N, C-alpha and C positions, 0 to 999 in steps of 0.2 A: 323409764324411757323418756328422754328429753330431746325433742326435736326443736331445733331453732328455726333456721330459715333455709329451705332447700331451693330457693329461687326468689326472684323479685316478687314482693308482695305475698308470698306464701309463708304464713307463720301459723304455727299450731301451738296453742297453749294447752298442754296435755292434761294437766291435773285440775283443770278448771271446774270439772264436775265430778264429784266422787263416784257417780254411777257409771262413768266412762271407764271401761277396762282397758288394759294394755292391748288386748286383742282388737277392740273397737278402734283404738288409736292406730294400730298397725293397718287396719282395713282402710281407715280414712286416709292415711299416708299413701297407701297403695292407690286409692282413687285419685289423689292429687298427682301422683306419678303417671297414671294412665291418662289423665286429662292432658298433661303436658305432652305425652306421646301423640294423642289424638290431634291436638292442635299444632303439632309439628314443632313444638318448642323442645328440641332435643337437648339443648344446653340445660334447661331447667330439669328435664327428666334425668340427665346424667348427674346433676347436683343432688337430686333426690336419691338416686341409686347410690351415690357416693356416701351420703349421710346414712342410708340403710346399711351399707357396708361397714361403716364406722360403728354404728350401733350393734351390729351383729358381732363385730370383733371385740368390742370393749364393754358391751352392756352386761347386765345381770343375766343369769340363766333364763329367767322369765322373758326378758327382752329378746334374747337370742331365739327362744322358742317362738315368740310372737313374730319376729322378723322372718324366720324360716317358714313356719306353718301358715302364716297369714299373708305377709307382705310378698315374699318370694313366690309363693304359690299363686297368689292373685295376679301379680304383675306378669309372671311368666305364662300363665294360662291365657291371659288377655293378649299377650304378644303372639303366642302360638296361633290363636284364633284369627288373628289379623296378619299372619304370615310375616311378622317382623323378625329380623335377625337378632336374636338374643345375644349372640356372641359379641356384637358390636356395642351393645349398651351395658350389659352387666359387668360390674367390677369383678375382679378375680375370685374373691371369696364367695360372693353371692352366686357367681356362675358355678363354682364348685358345689355349692349347696343345691342349686337347681339340678345339676347333673346327678347328685346323690338322690334327690327326690325322684327323678325319672327312673334311675336304676332300682330304687326301692319299690316302685309301683309296677315295674315291668312294662312300662309304656314304650 
């Protein structure tokens, strides 16, 4: 999973530490996205979500699982707790993955 720059001054060098797993990286990326939302930087949040969408669409199977199970779950749960409208922010494929998760859990 290679994340470049999802907004001004947000860079993640992912394989800097061998102890860092792809799932830790996805969680850190979710935290960056949530911080952008909290601070009202919707442009940055949308860039992060677009990058997550691209990783989900083109990444390895492990990357797709990490984006789905960690990133989408973390960001969507956060947005629901704050009554944010997910439809306006989530790109098409991530939104479909979010809906799949909701239907699978019966929420």
